[in-house]
MIPA-171192 format. One record per residue: x, y, z of N, C-alpha, C in turn; residue in three letters; chain. Coordinates in steps of 0.02 Angstrom, whole numbers, m for minus. Last residue first. Example, Ala and Ser with C-alpha at 12.3 -4.5 7.8 and 13.67 -1.06 7.14 Angstrom:
<sites>
[[642, m112, 354], [684, m53, 357], [645, 2, 394], 'ser', 'A']
[[660, m284, 390], [615, m225, 390], [660, m165, 390], 'ala', 'A']
</sites>
This chain:
<sites>
[[208, 1296, m3126], [261, 1278, m3102], [276, 1190, m3148], 'unk', 'A']
[[95, 1342, m3089], [123, 1384, m3157], [195, 1347, m3170], 'unk', 'A']
[[m9, 1297, m3022], [58, 1365, m3007], [94, 1392, m3024], 'unk', 'A']
[[m107, 1246, m3082], [m116, 1295, m3048], [m66, 1369, m3027], 'unk', 'A']
[[m9, 1151, m3130], [m49, 1183, m3164], [m91, 1244, m3149], 'unk', 'A']
[[29, 1092, m3024], [62, 1124, m3074], [19, 1164, m3118], 'unk', 'A']
[[m75, 1041, m2969], [m64, 1098, m2943], [m4, 1145, m2982], 'unk', 'A']
[[m135, 965, m3045], [m147, 1010, m3021], [m139, 1045, m3012], 'unk', 'A']
[[m12, 875, m3042], [m45, 888, m3107], [m74, 950, m3090], 'unk', 'A']
[[m13, 812, m2899], [50, 858, m2911], [29, 874, m2988], 'unk', 'A']
[[m138, 768, m2896], [m149, 798, m2863], [m67, 852, m2901], 'unk', 'A']
[[m128, 642, m2998], [m154, 706, m3014], [m154, 762, m2973], 'unk', 'A']
[[m25, 573, m2960], [m19, 594, m3025], [m71, 664, m3024], 'unk', 'A']
[[m72, 550, m2816], [m8, 580, m2830], [m4, 615, m2912], 'unk', 'A']
[[m170, 456, m2878], [m189, 518, m2818], [m125, 561, m2846], 'unk', 'A']
[[m106, 355, m2929], [m141, 381, m2962], [m155, 475, m2932], 'unk', 'A']
[[m35, 291, m2816], [m3, 347, m2885], [m55, 392, m2909], 'unk', 'A']
[[m55, 310, m2652], [m78, 310, m2721], [m53, 353, m2772], 'unk', 'A']
[[m6, 377, m2551], [2, 288, m2572], [m18, 292, m2635], 'unk', 'A']
[[106, 517, m2539], [48, 471, m2555], [70, 413, m2554], 'unk', 'A']
[[181, 688, m2579], [170, 628, m2546], [114, 579, m2520], 'unk', 'A']
[[222, 839, m2680], [173, 790, m2651], [180, 705, m2611], 'unk', 'A']
[[336, 967, m2628], [327, 902, m2656], [274, 866, m2650], 'unk', 'A']
[[365, 1146, m2692], [351, 1077, m2668], [345, 1019, m2676], 'unk', 'A']
[[485, 1269, m2665], [472, 1228, m2699], [418, 1179, m2671], 'unk', 'A']
[[461, 1403, m2629], [512, 1402, m2653], [497, 1333, m2703], 'unk', 'A']
[[275, 1498, m2583], [324, 1431, m2550], [405, 1429, m2623], 'unk', 'A']
[[200, 1594, m2617], [250, 1624, m2588], [302, 1544, m2594], 'unk', 'A']
[[86, 1482, m2649], [108, 1525, m2707], [159, 1559, m2670], 'unk', 'A']
[[7, 1394, m2547], [97, 1372, m2582], [98, 1412, m2621], 'unk', 'A']
[[m126, 1432, m2538], [m88, 1436, m2481], [m14, 1422, m2494], 'unk', 'A']
[[m158, 1411, m2691], [m149, 1486, m2645], [m113, 1487, m2552], 'unk', 'A']
[[m160, 1311, m2703], [m127, 1329, m2742], [m107, 1394, m2688], 'unk', 'A']
[[m278, 1256, m2593], [m204, 1226, m2587], [m145, 1284, m2640], 'unk', 'A']
[[m388, 1324, m2671], [m361, 1335, m2611], [m309, 1316, m2578], 'unk', 'A']
[[m392, 1234, m2785], [m385, 1307, m2805], [m361, 1348, m2715], 'unk', 'A']
[[m384, 1107, m2724], [m339, 1135, m2764], [m313, 1173, m2771], 'unk', 'A']
[[m525, 1126, m2682], [m482, 1100, m2643], [m410, 1121, m2666], 'unk', 'A']
[[m584, 1161, m2804], [m596, 1199, m2769], [m518, 1203, m2699], 'unk', 'A']
[[m587, 1032, m2876], [m563, 1081, m2899], [m531, 1171, m2853], 'unk', 'A']
[[m514, 889, m2779], [m569, 907, m2827], [m539, 999, m2814], 'unk', 'A']
[[m412, 748, m2813], [m416, 809, m2765], [m473, 857, m2804], 'unk', 'A']
[[m418, 576, m2787], [m408, 629, m2820], [m428, 696, m2788], 'unk', 'A']
[[m365, 487, m2699], [m376, 442, m2783], [m372, 532, m2791], 'unk', 'A']
[[m255, 460, m2532], [m305, 513, m2561], [m306, 467, m2640], 'unk', 'A']
[[m167, 409, m2442], [m212, 371, m2496], [m272, 392, m2531], 'unk', 'A']
[[m92, 549, m2406], [m112, 483, m2373], [m138, 440, m2447], 'unk', 'A']
[[m56, 678, m2448], [m116, 645, m2468], [m142, 575, m2435], 'unk', 'A']
[[57, 801, m2402], [53, 742, m2390], [m3, 719, m2413], 'unk', 'A']
[[157, 912, m2445], [94, 893, m2452], [89, 823, m2440], 'unk', 'A']
[[279, 1029, m2406], [272, 953, m2425], [223, 945, m2384], 'unk', 'A']
[[381, 1175, m2472], [292, 1122, m2453], [310, 1053, m2456], 'unk', 'A']
[[515, 1281, m2398], [488, 1227, m2469], [419, 1185, m2427], 'unk', 'A']
[[505, 1431, m2420], [497, 1393, m2375], [494, 1346, m2430], 'unk', 'A']
[[489, 1584, m2458], [562, 1566, m2485], [556, 1470, m2434], 'unk', 'A']
[[373, 1630, m2389], [414, 1660, m2442], [485, 1613, m2438], 'unk', 'A']
[[286, 1529, m2294], [324, 1570, m2291], [355, 1581, m2354], 'unk', 'A']
[[125, 1453, m2319], [174, 1447, m2327], [226, 1518, m2357], 'unk', 'A']
[[m48, 1502, m2220], [m1, 1530, m2294], [72, 1507, m2293], 'unk', 'A']
[[m110, 1362, m2155], [m68, 1419, m2142], [m46, 1433, m2220], 'unk', 'A']
[[m285, 1289, m2185], [m204, 1305, m2174], [m175, 1348, m2190], 'unk', 'A']
[[m418, 1321, m2175], [m379, 1326, m2132], [m312, 1307, m2132], 'unk', 'A']
[[m442, 1360, m2351], [m441, 1321, m2300], [m441, 1292, m2252], 'unk', 'A']
[[m400, 1485, m2375], [m346, 1461, m2370], [m365, 1389, m2359], 'unk', 'A']
[[m514, 1544, m2218], [m458, 1570, m2250], [m414, 1520, m2287], 'unk', 'A']
[[m648, 1424, m2184], [m592, 1456, m2154], [m562, 1504, m2240], 'unk', 'A']
[[m723, 1327, m2224], [m746, 1369, m2234], [m704, 1449, m2218], 'unk', 'A']
[[m645, 1191, m2217], [m657, 1217, m2284], [m681, 1307, m2278], 'unk', 'A']
[[m538, 1131, m2144], [m582, 1172, m2120], [m606, 1226, m2202], 'unk', 'A']
[[m451, 1034, m2206], [m477, 1020, m2139], [m531, 1053, m2125], 'unk', 'A']
[[m481, 973, m2364], [m465, 1024, m2327], [m485, 1034, m2263], 'unk', 'A']
[[m453, 812, m2440], [m494, 897, m2443], [m471, 932, m2364], 'unk', 'A']
[[m454, 702, m2574], [m402, 748, m2527], [m441, 801, m2528], 'unk', 'A']
[[m542, 564, m2578], [m535, 664, m2598], [m508, 675, m2561], 'unk', 'A']
[[m580, 450, m2525], [m552, 446, m2572], [m522, 512, m2599], 'unk', 'A']
[[m697, 479, m2429], [m717, 469, m2467], [m632, 451, m2513], 'unk', 'A']
[[m560, 611, m2388], [m639, 604, m2372], [m676, 552, m2433], 'unk', 'A']
[[m442, 637, m2290], [m444, 607, m2347], [m528, 588, m2337], 'unk', 'A']
[[m326, 794, m2232], [m378, 744, m2229], [m409, 696, m2303], 'unk', 'A']
[[m165, 837, m2257], [m216, 834, m2287], [m270, 792, m2271], 'unk', 'A']
[[m49, 888, m2189], [m73, 841, m2214], [m123, 837, m2207], 'unk', 'A']
[[113, 1005, m2234], [5, 996, m2247], [m2, 928, m2247], 'unk', 'A']
[[240, 1063, m2175], [215, 997, m2192], [136, 1025, m2184], 'unk', 'A']
[[386, 1180, m2229], [299, 1159, m2216], [282, 1117, m2229], 'unk', 'A']
[[552, 1173, m2197], [498, 1146, m2246], [427, 1133, m2190], 'unk', 'A']
[[712, 1312, m2244], [632, 1247, m2194], [600, 1222, m2241], 'unk', 'A']
[[829, 1282, m2378], [767, 1316, m2358], [726, 1249, m2276], 'unk', 'A']
[[980, 1201, m2328], [916, 1183, m2340], [876, 1244, m2312], 'unk', 'A']
[[1093, 1245, m2247], [1072, 1272, m2292], [1015, 1275, m2361], 'unk', 'A']
[[1082, 1278, m2072], [1091, 1208, m2121], [1075, 1252, m2186], 'unk', 'A']
[[1092, 1294, m1934], [1170, 1282, m1982], [1160, 1247, m2032], 'unk', 'A']
[[963, 1217, m1885], [1005, 1246, m1880], [1061, 1237, m1910], 'unk', 'A']
[[798, 1213, m1957], [858, 1175, m1968], [902, 1239, m1941], 'unk', 'A']
[[631, 1204, m1904], [689, 1246, m1917], [745, 1206, m1918], 'unk', 'A']
[[477, 1143, m1988], [540, 1133, m1938], [581, 1181, m1962], 'unk', 'A']
[[307, 1152, m1962], [378, 1171, m1958], [456, 1145, m1941], 'unk', 'A']
[[162, 1097, m1993], [243, 1045, m1951], [288, 1103, m2005], 'unk', 'A']
[[m16, 1027, m2000], [45, 1078, m2009], [120, 1091, m1993], 'unk', 'A']
[[m129, 929, m2031], [m73, 952, m1994], [m34, 997, m2024], 'unk', 'A']
[[m283, 899, m2015], [m223, 928, m2043], [m171, 928, m1993], 'unk', 'A']
[[m348, 755, m1930], [m350, 802, m1953], [m292, 809, m1994], 'unk', 'A']
[[m363, 597, m1978], [m419, 620, m2004], [m415, 722, m2019], 'unk', 'A']
[[m251, 578, m1881], [m311, 537, m1870], [m365, 577, m1914], 'unk', 'A']
[[m123, 611, m1877], [m146, 618, m1940], [m208, 590, m1952], 'unk', 'A']
[[m32, 706, m1774], [m67, 673, m1771], [m108, 678, m1830], 'unk', 'A']
[[52, 837, m1720], [72, 799, m1768], [37, 721, m1769], 'unk', 'A']
[[m48, 987, m1677], [m18, 907, m1680], [m20, 875, m1726], 'unk', 'A']
[[18, 1112, m1736], [m26, 1095, m1746], [7, 1008, m1722], 'unk', 'A']
[[150, 1166, m1744], [107, 1216, m1767], [26, 1178, m1743], 'unk', 'A']
[[305, 1164, m1680], [280, 1128, m1720], [178, 1169, m1720], 'unk', 'A']
[[472, 1176, m1712], [418, 1224, m1715], [357, 1176, m1714], 'unk', 'A']
[[620, 1129, m1689], [560, 1106, m1697], [508, 1145, m1662], 'unk', 'A']
[[745, 1206, m1585], [751, 1186, m1658], [674, 1135, m1706], 'unk', 'A']
[[703, 1204, m1470], [693, 1272, m1516], [708, 1249, m1586], 'unk', 'A']
[[736, 1091, m1414], [682, 1087, m1426], [667, 1137, m1434], 'unk', 'A']
[[879, 1108, m1385], [869, 1066, m1432], [784, 1065, m1462], 'unk', 'A']
[[853, 1180, m1271], [891, 1219, m1301], [878, 1188, m1398], 'unk', 'A']
[[803, 1063, m1188], [748, 1147, m1191], [771, 1152, m1258], 'unk', 'A']
[[918, 1014, m1149], [881, 969, m1199], [816, 1028, m1211], 'unk', 'A']
[[1001, 1092, m1084], [1012, 1081, m1160], [960, 1054, m1209], 'unk', 'A']
[[919, 1085, m950], [919, 1171, m994], [960, 1145, m1083], 'unk', 'A']
[[940, 957, m905], [871, 968, m937], [871, 1045, m978], 'unk', 'A']
[[1073, 935, m901], [1029, 919, m976], [991, 942, m984], 'unk', 'A']
[[1081, 1012, m792], [1097, 1059, m865], [1081, 1010, m902], 'unk', 'A']
[[998, 961, m704], [996, 1006, m711], [1019, 1042, m783], 'unk', 'A']
[[1042, 843, m665], [999, 843, m711], [988, 919, m748], 'unk', 'A']
[[1125, 855, m533], [1154, 821, m590], [1105, 829, m663], 'unk', 'A']
[[1056, 995, m492], [1067, 924, m480], [1113, 884, m541], 'unk', 'A']
[[915, 1100, m418], [989, 1108, m457], [1029, 1041, m453], 'unk', 'A']
[[747, 1079, m503], [783, 1066, m449], [852, 1069, m477], 'unk', 'A']
[[630, 1123, m547], [694, 1187, m541], [742, 1146, m510], 'unk', 'A']
[[529, 1058, m509], [537, 1065, m583], [607, 1094, m613], 'unk', 'A']
[[580, 917, m388], [542, 990, m380], [573, 988, m475], 'unk', 'A']
[[471, 751, m350], [531, 795, m369], [504, 874, m394], 'unk', 'A']
[[445, 723, m190], [431, 734, m258], [490, 772, m291], 'unk', 'A']
[[458, 657, m57], [419, 625, m106], [413, 642, m190], 'unk', 'A']
[[446, 833, m4], [482, 750, 1], [435, 700, m38], 'unk', 'A']
[[426, 956, 13], [438, 926, m61], [472, 844, m60], 'unk', 'A']
[[251, 977, 111], [338, 966, 81], [358, 945, 42], 'unk', 'A']
[[143, 972, 106], [151, 1040, 129], [224, 1040, 129], 'unk', 'A']
[[85, 853, 60], [105, 929, 14], [105, 997, 38], 'unk', 'A']
[[134, 700, 93], [109, 769, 118], [140, 828, 75], 'unk', 'A']
[[61, 573, 1], [127, 611, 26], [84, 677, 36], 'unk', 'A']
[[14, 411, 73], [m9, 468, 51], [60, 512, 66], 'unk', 'A']
[[107, 255, 51], [86, 312, 93], [42, 375, 52], 'unk', 'A']
[[35, 119, m46], [64, 157, m49], [33, 238, 25], 'unk', 'A']
[[47, m53, m5], [19, 3, m2], [66, 61, m9], 'unk', 'A']
</sites>
């Protein structure tokens, strides 16, 4: 049987700002976490995810990842009633990575909203598991963006 903790003392609990052998490691771990900024949870269970990775001391431009939800085989926008379909606009010079999972096609309205969010990106890549869906999405985006 476990004894109840006395909440008036620090006995039995770790202090968050404790000095000791782990304090320096915790400081550097927090510094490494600044390299990675996540705007949304990195879960793809039906939700759109936008993930920005800032690389330290790298010559490659940072990448913005868009995970589009799939609805009955079609790539969809996370919130179609918001500006750019609920997607954040890619900052100028960033690369874009579009993940469509197993989508087989993309609608015209969805493609226009996605292309509007990608106008300032330097380059984009479409990733997915269906080769016909990849060709459809990449072809439509290339036509809309003129690339």
